C-alpha positions, 0 to 999 in steps of 0.5 A, a space after each residue: 595175817 595177809 590180805 587177798 593182795 597179799 598185805 601184811 598188818 605190821 605194826 601201828 604207825 605210832 610204833 615207828 619213831 621218825 628216821 628210826 629203823 625198826 625191824 620187822 618179820 613178814 614169814 620168813 622175810 626180815 624188813 626194816 621199815 623207816 619213817 621218814 620224810 612223811 613216808 613209811 619205806 620198807 627195805 630188805 634188812 639184810 646187807 647185799 655187802 656185809 649180811 648184817 641188819 640194815 635196821 641197826 644203821 642210820 637214815 639220813 636224805 631218804 637212805 638207811 647206811 649199813 653200821 658195818 662198812 658204811 653202804 648207803 641204800 635208797 629207801 626208794 629203790 633198794 639201790 646202793 649210793 656207794 661202795 662197797 656195796 655194789 647189788 641192790 636190796 629188796 624194797 616193798 610196797 607199803 600201805 598205811 590203813 586208817 589215821 593217826 598213831 593208830 593206823 596200820 601199816 601193811 607190807 607185801 613181800 610178795 611183790 617187789 616195788 
């Protein structure tokens, strides 16, 4: 359910393991959520190069690596850090409401961050 700012609750913070991407969908938009370095990031789940799920890749140094060809994308900007990908993927704003593992993770796909 969306609030009046376009944010949708997707899961609880406790459902996100550190450095382990989790695929969720907001409407028709596939998103990879990543909890790393004390932050939660939302990045479009489809690689701009190979059109495969980024949530199946690995996370390191605030980047997510596509498992198929090894392109990495910055979780903050969506920009690729090397070939073969040359196009960025969208990133979306995230809000955390509450405290502890029961805190709500909300994502807005109506605005890119």
